[in-house]
N, C-alpha and C positions, 0 to 999 in steps of 0.2 A: 943480331944485336941492334935492331932498329927500333925506334919508338912508335913509328906509324906503320904497321904491317900493310894496311890497305894501300897506301902510297906506293909501296914497292911492288905490291901485286899488279896495280894499275900500270906502272911503268913498265913492267914485264910484258903485260898483255899488249900494250901499244908497241912495244918493240918487235914483238913476234908479228903482230898485225902489219907491220911495215915491210916484212919479208914478202917479195912477190915473185921472185924468180926461182920458183919450186920447179922440180922436174914434172914433166907432163903426167907421169903416173901418179902423182899426189893429186887426188881430185877433191879432197875436202880441205878446208882451212885448218891449220894447226890450232890446237886449243892448249890452254895452260891449266893444270890442275895442281891444287896445293895438295902436298903429301904430308900428312900428320905422322910424325915418328911414333906418337902414342898408340898408333893403331898397329905398329909393326912389331914383330917378335924382337926383344932385346937379347934374349938368351935361349937357346935351343940346347937341350940336353938329351943325349943318346945313351942307352944302357945296354951292355951286352956282359956275358960272362961265360966262362969256359968251365966253371964249377958249379954255379947254381942251376937249378931246374928252371923252366920258364915260369911256373907258378911262384917260386921264391923271388926271381927277378921281378915279377909283375907286383908282387907285394912290396918290394923296395921301392918300386917306381910309384906305388900308390902312397907310401908314407912320404917320399920326397915331395910328391904333389901336394900333399896336405900340409906339409912344413912350408912350401913356398907360398901357398895362399895366405898363410899367417904372417909372411914378411910385409912389413910396413911398406907402402908405395907399390905393391904388386897388384895391378889392376885385375889380371886375369892369367889363368894357368890353363892351357890347352894340352890335352893328351891325344896322341895319334899314333898309329902304327902297331896297336895291339893286335894280336891274332885272337880271333874268336875261340873262346874254350870249347873244347871238343873232348868227348868221352869215347873212347874206341874200345869196342868189345870185339876181342878177337876168339871166336869160338873154334876149339879144337875139333877137327874132323873125328878124332878117335873118340872124344867123349861123346859126340852125337851117335856114333855107332854103338859104343858101350851102352848108353842109356836107351838107345832105340827111339830118339827124339827127332821129328822133323825140324828143321831150322826154322820154319814158319811158325811153330809152336813157342820157340824162344822169343822170336820177335814179337808175336802177339801178347806174351806174358809181360815184355817190358813195355809195350804200348799200353796195355791194360792198367799197369801200374802208374803210368806217368801221365796222368791226364788232368785237364782243367775244362770244364764244360758246364754250360748253363742249363739248370734244370727248370727253367720257367720261373714263375714268380708266385707268391701267396698274397692275396689282397684281403684286407679287412676294412671295416668301416672307416678306420683311422689312418691306415698305412698300407703300404705295399712293400713286400720284401722279395728280393731276388734270391733264388736258390741256385747256388754254385757248387758243383761237385768239384773238390779241390784234392787231388792225389798226386802232387807232384813231389819229385825227390827235393828234399833240403839240401842235400849233399849229393851230387852227381855220382859219387862213388857207391851210393847206396844201390845202385843198379846190380851189383853183385848179389844183394840180399833178395832179390826178386825171386819168388818160388815159380818155377817153371812146371813142375809136377809133384803131386803128393799122392800117396798111395794108402790104401785101407790099413796097411801093416806099420804105418808111421814113417815110411821112407819119404824124405823130402829132397827134391833135386833143385838147387839154386843156380842161378846164372853163374855165380862164381865157382861152381862145380864143374861147370862146361867151358869157361872162358877165362882168359886172361884180360883183365880190364886196366886200360891206360888213360891218365887224365892229361 
């Protein structure tokens, strides 16, 4: 609660500079740094649950973050500690044997369905357009609908017929 902050900072710097009997291990002169509390977190919120799934908990955190950003006086909201989303496809050994499919064929089918690749560009006198092949999953759980094999008699084998899929 001072009127002239610069005078106080100067007094502190001068007082620190007068200290000369520092231990031998201290090779550099001490410095005075102003710490702005506006740059420090004021509130940290941790979320955990014994009943909600991780996806549900993450959705609650997203909503809370959105509401906090709308509070007057909140300069910034940082999120950290989130786990990367992972889709786990556990293929049953019994189903691989039953359908006589190599595991590599299942992997190749998933990879071929989830791609984003550049196909070059088209040029005209007036413009240039990039061609992009985009065949990515909108929802990662769509991996279950990927066709691994189809036969002439109409039988279709999908990833969900071979595996359990976890988000």
